[in-house]
N, C-alpha and C positions, 0 to 999 in steps of 0.2 A: 491529715495534710494532704495524700493522696487522692483521699473521695474528693476533696473539693475541687482538687485540679481536674481531675477522671469527668465531674458534673460539671466544671467550666468548658471545658471542651468539649462537649454535647449541648452545651446548649442551657444546662440547668442552670445556670446560675447568672444572677443578674446583677450588675454591678452601678451603685446608685452612683450620682453625680453630688449628690449632698455629703452625705458621709464619708464618700471615697471607700467602700468596702463591701465587700461580695455578699449577697444575701439570695438565701435558696429560697425557691417559690413555695408558698404556701399554697393547702387549696382555694384559700378565698382568691389567689391572685388566676387560678384555672380557672373559677369561676364568671372571672372579670373579663377574661377574654372570650365573645362573640360568637367567633366562630369555630372557636372547643380543640384550637391548632392545638395547645399546649399540651391536651388532659392526657395522650396517651403517649408522651416524653417523660410527660414526669406523673407517671405511673408509680404507685407503691412497687408494685412485682420491681419495676427496673430499676427502681431505688435498693429492692433486698438484694438484688440479681450484682449490684454493684458495692454491696457492702458484702456479699461472701467474696468477691473478688480480690479484694481489695484484702478482705481477709486471709486468703489464702495465699496472695504475694506476702504478706507479711511473714505469712511463716514458711514458705520459701525464703525468704531472706534468713529469717533467723536459723534455717539447715545450713546456707550457705556459708554465713558468720560462724556457727559453730565447727563449720569445717577448715575454715580459714585458719581458725585461732590453731588449731590443732596439728597444722600443716610441719613438713619437716622433711629433711634432705630423705631423697627416696635412692636417687643414685648421682655419680661424679664420674665426667670421663673426660679424657685431655681429647681437645676437637683438634688441635693443630701442633705444629711445629714452631709457631709462633702465635700470638697474641691475639685471640678472636675480635673481632669489631664489633657485629652484629647477629643477632637471632630472629626467624620469626618462625610462628605455625601455621598448620593449614586451618583455614575454615569454610563453613560450607556457605555460597553465594547466599544475598538475601534474597533473591527472587527465583529463586527456582529449590528451595530448602523443601519443598511438598514433591514433588517431581520423584525424590531418589529414596528408594527402598532399600533397607539393609544400613549395617554398619561403619561409618564412614573410616578409613586409615588415617591415625592422627601421624604425621611426619613432621617434623622440625630443619629448618633448613639453619644452616651458619655460616657466616662470609668472613674470614680474617688478613692477617697483614701477609700473607702468602700467596694473596688472592686467587684462591680455590673455594669452592662452595662445597661442602658435604650433607646429605640429606642422614638423619637419625632415626629411629624410633622413637615415638611419642607416645607408647603405652596400648594400643588400642591392637585390634584382631589387622592382621595383612595377611591378604590370600597369595595362595602360591600360584605358580603360575597355569596350575594344573585343573585351579578352582576351588580348590580345599583351603580350610583355614589354616592356619600353620597353630603350632602349638607354644604353651608359656616358656615351656624348653628352645625354643626354637629360635626366637623371638624377643629378646627382654629389653625392658625400658634401657633407651641410648644406645642399642645395639648401632651399629652404621649399615644404613640401609644404600649409600649410594655418595660418588664421590667423582670428582672433578679437577682433580690437583691443579692446572693453571687454566682458570676462567677472565683473570685478568693480569695484565703487566707487576702491576702495584697495589696496595693495600686498598681493600673493599671497605667503602664506611657505611654502606648503607642495603639492607637485603627487606626484603618484602616476598610474598607466596598470593599465588592469582588463587582466589578464592574457587573453589572445584564449583565448575560448573558442566550438569549433566542433568538428564533428562531421562536415564537408564535404570533398569530394576536390580542390577547388578554391579557391584564393584569393576567386572571384567571389561577392562579397555580406558581403564580409570586416570586420567592424565592431570597434572598442575604443569605451572608454569612456576619459574624462578626471576626474582629482577633484582640486580646488583647497581651500586652505583663504585664508582673508582675513583683515586686519586689520578688513574693514568685520561683522564679528560672523554671517559666513555661509559655510557653501562649499555651492560648486557643480557638478553632474553634468554634464560634457559628452561628448554621443555626435560618433564619430567615425567617419565613413561616405565610401566613395569621391563624387567629384562625376561626378554624368552628366554636365554640361554643360559638362565639361573637353575632352570630344573634337571638340562643336561649336565651340566657342571655339580649339582648337587646330589652326589650319587654316594653310596656308601663306599669306603676305600678302609683297608688295613694297615695298621701302624706297625711299625715293627715289633711287639708283640702281638700281635696278630688279631689287634683287639678291632672292633669295626667300629669307626664314627665320620664325618659327615665332611665332606668337603666342601668349604666354604668361601672358594675361594671367584665364584663371581657372586656380586653382588645383587642385591634382590632388585634396586633403580638404575636407568639410565638419566643420566645429565648428558642432555643435548644441546647445544647453541644452536640457537635459529634468528638472533635478533642482533646487530650491532646499531645500538643510539650514538651516534658520534654529532656534535652540535654546539657544544659548551667552550669555551674561550678558556676556561677554568677547573679547577679540582671539583669531582661531585662529594654529594655531601650525605643525601638521601635520594628515596624512593619510597614510591609508591603506588596499588594497582586502583583500578576506581573500581566500587562495588560491584559493576557490570563486568571488570573482570576486560572491556575492552579497551583501556589507554592507561598509557601508566606514566607518573608523574615524577620528575627528577628537579632537584634543587643543586645550584652551583656557587660557587665563590666569586662567579661572575656576574655577580647582582641579579639576577635570571634566575628563571623556573621556566621548564618547558614541559607542554603536555603532548603525548607521544600517542600514537595508534600501534595497538599492538599485530590489531590482523595484517596489515599491509607493509610492516615493516621486516625488514630482513637481514641478510647477513651482510649484503651490499649496500645497502641505504635505509635509515629509519626514519620513518614519516613520522613529521614533526607540526603539527594539529595547531598549536600555539605557542608564539614566547613572548615571556610577559617581566617585563624590566623596570616593575614599579619599586624595587626597593633599592635606598640608599646604599645599604653596607650588602656584604656579603649574607646568602639568602641559607639557610642550613635545613629550617625543617616543613615538612612536609605532612600534609593529611588530609582525607576525603570527609564528606559530611553520606551518612549512610546513607539517605538518597541519594548521592551524587550528584547536587544540582549545587553543591561549595566545594572551595580550594581553602584551605588556609596555609600559608608561607608563613617562616618568622625569618627574622634576621639578626645579625650582630648588631645591630644597634636598638635591640630592646626592643623591635615595632612588629605588632601581629596583625598580617593582612589577612581577610578573607575574600576569595574572589567568586562571583558569580561567573559559571562556566558555560550559562546559555549568553551571554553576550560577553564575556572577557574581561569585566569591569572590579574595580574595588566593588563590594558591597559594603565594607566597614573595616574600620581599622583597632586598636588596641592597644593601649599606651598601659607601663606600669608595674614590668620588669626592671629592675636596677642596671641591669649588667645584659649578655647575651641570652640568645633566647633560643635553645636548640633544638625541644622537639614541641612537637602540638598533637592532640588526639581529640575525635568528636567524640562526646557520648555515646549512645547508641538513641538515647531520647530523643535527641535532635536538636535540642534547643540547649545543649552547652558545651561549649570548647575548655581541656585543659593544657597549658603550656607550662613550659618550666623550661630551668636553662642554670644559667653561671651563676645564680645568686641563692641557687639551693632552695625555692620555693613554688610551690605550685600555685595556682591560679587557676580559678574556674571562672570561664567567661558567663555572663547569661545574653544569647543572640536575642532574644525577644526586647530586651531593655538595652540591649547595647552597651551593660557595665559590671562590672566584678562584684559575682556573685561570692566566693571565697579564698581567703589566700592561705595557704595551708605551710607553714616553716617546715619544709619535710625533711629535709638531707644538711649535713653542713659542709657539703662540697657540690660540686656540679652535678646536675641531672641529665643524662643520657640519654632515657629512654621512658614515654610515660603507653602504657594500654590498658585500657577499658577492656573487663570481660563481655563476654562475646552476649550476644542478643538473643541466645536461644532462651528456651523455656527453662533451659538446668540452670541457666547463669542470672538472665536478665538485666544484664548490666549492673547491678550491685555494685560489683566493687573495682578500683583502680589500681594499677600497680605502677612503681615508679622503682628505677635503678640510676645508682650514684655512682663517681669517684669516691666515696664514704668508705666501699666497701660492701654497701648493704642494697638489700631490694625491700621494699616494702609495700603492704596492701593499706588500703585505703577504702574507707562503707563512702559510699555513693551518697547516700543519706543524709550525713550530719558531717563526713570527712574526717572523721576520727581513725587513728591507728587501728589497724586489726593485725595486722603482721609484721614482725620482721624477720626478714630473711640474712641470716649471717652463715657463713663457708667459703667466700671468696678470699682469696691472699691478697688481696690488690683493688682496682680499681674494677666496679659492675659495669663495663660496656653496654651493654643490651636486658630487656627482659621481653616474655610477650607469657600469654595465658592460653594454658590446653584447652580446648571446648570440652564440656562434660561434666558430669554432676561431683567428679572429686575436684573441682578446680585446682587442677595442677597448671605449674605454672617453672615455667625456663627462663635460665639465667646463664649468661657469657661473661666472662671476663678477661682482664689486663694478664691473670695466669695462666690462661692458655686452656681453661676448664670449660666446660659445658655441665651446667646442674640442672635436677632435676627435684622439685619440689611437692610435694603432695601431702 
């Protein structure tokens, strides 16, 4: 199936009108072409290369699925004094990943009902401020790396992290940004930077028994507010960064969603680029297409809208959910959209045919979040993660939409889920029990 799809994209499949099926060109078809334009495209070497590529993808997929089936709880941490409502992880931007050299620090951001944002270690190397690498004893998975206790005046409902945007050859000066949406009618952008004062404070000190220990009062990252996005007339629900990192979208109970400019927004005024009021009910979920041309929004009426950002108009809409639609996520392959909500089902929509391609009875209660695996070579978008009020997180195969693993450990509702980039296919979840959990 994958080989047929790959050949179709490259023009190696002819769709016959009479039998309504796909037929590969053979040698006789090439000889019939007078100009010989197809000879090089359908050469046997190219077909062999495609077959080897598909074989490599299948082998990589088998390793990924084997890793996921063996996943277990790696660590658990109390994240706040009140329930955690949102979680997100760092990722490398799609447009400049070839310009970066060296391992990227994996960080996790959480937001909760207390209105604060915290940064946690996702398990990768973190550079010290003097340029050296820290050891595993100094920074363990789910260690607190940064915190800002008061960002919003009320509960945070959605959180998103900007992709790493850098062309440098080291992690020195590497920064990212976190966007949060709250029921206080506002969204905020916070810059996450390396704390230069951490080295001065991380000196050896002696305790009462004369033993030397590290003073860890200073956290590794600073969280600074850099923009305040105001304009919605009701509580905000979700927030998402554009793949380029230059724009951010927010949804609200005022039946609208808005697009903001990250670069020109400030604490005094947020630069609003687009206000769209095409929904008849409260708008909740939002997600961007991998190439940045489309954005999907969902509402409490069960409607899923896909908008063309180049024109600002609706490109298509989908109907099929029985109740409210809470979340939407585009697949890294670019032609599938996953949505879920109050009816406990995950629906996969084919953007080319504009109709559903799969319906998964995933959970017994409301589904809070969906996340596809990263498009990097280590994951290839091979699985989909979901979280639910039924107290579980689940991981699904994107090839046949079968269940790969069930993550059980939270005492109550699972409010959010996200995927860490890397070969270990790490997954993080946050719950109503105030805990943040890492699965590997």
